[in-house]
N, C-alpha and C positions, 0 to 999 in steps of 0.2 A: 225285550224291553231294556235289558242292561246295555245291549249294543246301541240302541237308539239314544240312551242317556249318555253313553260314552261319546258317540258321534256328535251329539249336541255340544258337549264340553270341548271337543277338538275343533269343531267348526266355529265355535264362538271364541276360540283361542283363549280359554279361561285357564288360569292356574287352579290348582286344587283349592286354594284358599278362596279365590273368587267364585269358583263353582259352588263351594260350600255356602258362602254367603247368599248367593243367588237362589240356591235350591233349599235354603233354610235347614241345612244339616251341618254336621261337623266335618272338618277336613279329613279325619280318619275314615269317616263314612264314605267320602268321595274316593279316598284311596282304595277302600274295599271294592267300590264300584269299578274303578278303572283297572283293578287287578282281577276282576271277574269272579270275585268271591260270592258266588250266587247263593250259597247256603246261608249267608248273613242277611238276605233280603227276602221279605215276604212279598207276595203278589201285591198286597195293598201298598207297601212301601214303594215299590217300583211304579205303580200307577200314580201315586202322589208325586214322586220325583218327575215323572214325565209330564204331569199336569203343570208342575212349576216351571218346566222348560217352555211351556206354551204349546206343547204337542198334545194331540188328542189321541186317546186310547180307545179303540173299538175292538170288542171281542165278539165272536160269533160262534154259536154252538149249533151244529146241525148233524143230522144222521149221516153216517158214512155210506158210501155206495157199496152195495153188495154185488159182487161180480158173478 
């Protein structure tokens, strides 16, 4: 999810300040995101960020195959 968020920022050619405004977070928060500081983000926070980019998050839970 962090990778998708970073790709969005790069593809849109946003500065950290522009990305922060668009994603409704602070610029230091975008800095943490772009530096991959995963421990500073909850799953909820990443889902909200992705939602604000216009991307849809789908999660699937299923049994793993037993060989």
